[in-house]
C-alpha positions as CSV (number, residue, x, y, z in Angstrom):
1,M,-0.1,0.0,0.1
2,A,1.3,3.3,-0.9
3,E,1.4,6.3,1.4
4,S,-1.3,8.0,-0.8
5,D,-3.5,5.1,-0.4
6,L,-4.2,5.9,3.2
7,D,-7.5,7.9,3.4
8,L,-6.6,11.4,4.5
9,E,-9.4,11.4,7.2
10,K,-7.9,8.3,8.7
11,Q,-4.4,9.7,8.6
12,L,-5.4,12.9,10.4
13,Y,-7.4,11.0,13.0
14,I,-4.5,8.7,13.8
15,E,-2.1,11.8,13.9
16,K,-4.5,13.5,16.2
17,I,-4.6,10.6,18.7
18,I,-0.8,10.3,18.7
19,K,-0.4,14.0,19.4
20,T,-3.1,14.0,22.3
21,I,-2.4,10.9,24.3
22,N,0.7,10.6,26.7
23,F,0.2,7.0,27.6
24,G,-1.9,4.3,25.8
25,S,-2.3,2.4,22.8
26,I,-3.8,2.6,19.3
27,V,-5.3,-0.5,17.6
28,I,-6.0,-0.3,13.9
29,T,-8.3,-3.0,12.5
30,V,-7.8,-4.0,8.9
31,H,-10.3,-5.9,6.7
32,N,-9.5,-6.9,3.1
33,G,-6.5,-4.5,3.1
34,A,-8.5,-1.4,4.3
35,I,-8.7,0.2,7.7
36,T,-12.2,-0.4,9.1
37,Q,-11.8,0.6,12.7
38,I,-9.4,2.7,14.9
39,D,-9.6,2.2,18.7
40,Y,-7.5,3.9,21.3
41,T,-6.9,3.6,25.0
42,E,-5.5,6.3,27.1
43,K,-4.0,5.5,30.4
44,I,-4.0,8.1,33.0
45,R,-1.3,8.1,35.5
46,F,-1.7,9.6,39.1
47,A,1.1,10.7,41.4
48,N,1.7,8.2,44.2
49,T,-0.2,9.9,47.2
50,N,0.2,7.5,50.1
51,R,-1.9,8.7,53.0
52,K,-0.8,7.5,56.5
């Protein structure tokens, strides 16, 4: 697949996710050679605040 084959809307969406999440994962689902779904999970990390 050439770079131009990637739909601009999908490309921009993936770039947006990469720029906005600090920790997490992106899952790209492909069916018959085409992207059909994009899922992302963002992990939020909290400072260790041990109360005694």
